[in-house]
C-alpha positions in Angstrom: 16.6 40.1 -11.7 18.4 37.0 -13.8 18.0 36.9 -17.2 17.2 33.9 -18.3 17.8 32.8 -21.9 16.3 30.2 -23.7 18.0 28.0 -27.1 15.9 26.4 -29.6 17.9 23.2 -31.9 19.2 20.1 -31.2 22.5 19.8 -30.1 25.1 18.5 -32.1 28.0 17.6 -29.3 30.6 19.2 -27.1 34.2 20.6 -27.5 36.0 20.6 -24.2 39.3 23.1 -24.2 41.7 22.8 -21.8 45.0 24.7 -21.2 48.1 24.3 -20.2 51.3 26.3 -19.3 54.4 24.8 -20.0 56.6 25.3 -17.1 59.9 26.0 -19.1 59.5 28.3 -21.3 56.2 29.5 -20.2 54.3 29.4 -23.3 50.1 28.5 -23.4 49.1 25.8 -25.4 45.4 24.4 -25.8 44.5 20.4 -25.6 40.5 20.4 -27.8 39.1 17.8 -28.4 35.4 17.1 -29.5 32.9 14.4 -28.6 31.3 14.1 -32.1 33.3 14.1 -35.6 30.9 16.5 -37.2 32.3 18.6 -35.2 35.5 18.5 -36.6 35.6 21.6 -38.8 34.2 23.8 -35.4 37.6 22.5 -33.8 39.9 23.3 -36.5 38.9 26.6 -36.8 39.1 27.1 -33.2 42.7 25.9 -32.7 43.8 28.4 -35.7 42.3 31.2 -34.1 44.2 29.8 -30.7 47.4 29.8 -32.1 47.3 33.3 -32.3 47.8 33.1 -28.3 
């Protein structure tokens, strides 16, 4: 049986992460986009974390 999760709270926005691989170097890079300025501090944390990969 599939377990359903319930979230209680107000949605603040979305963060989209696109993943790319550079053809010549095979290096992975990311593009992050937020639909709300209030999420920019979280985007910054995600960008810093993804730089390690």
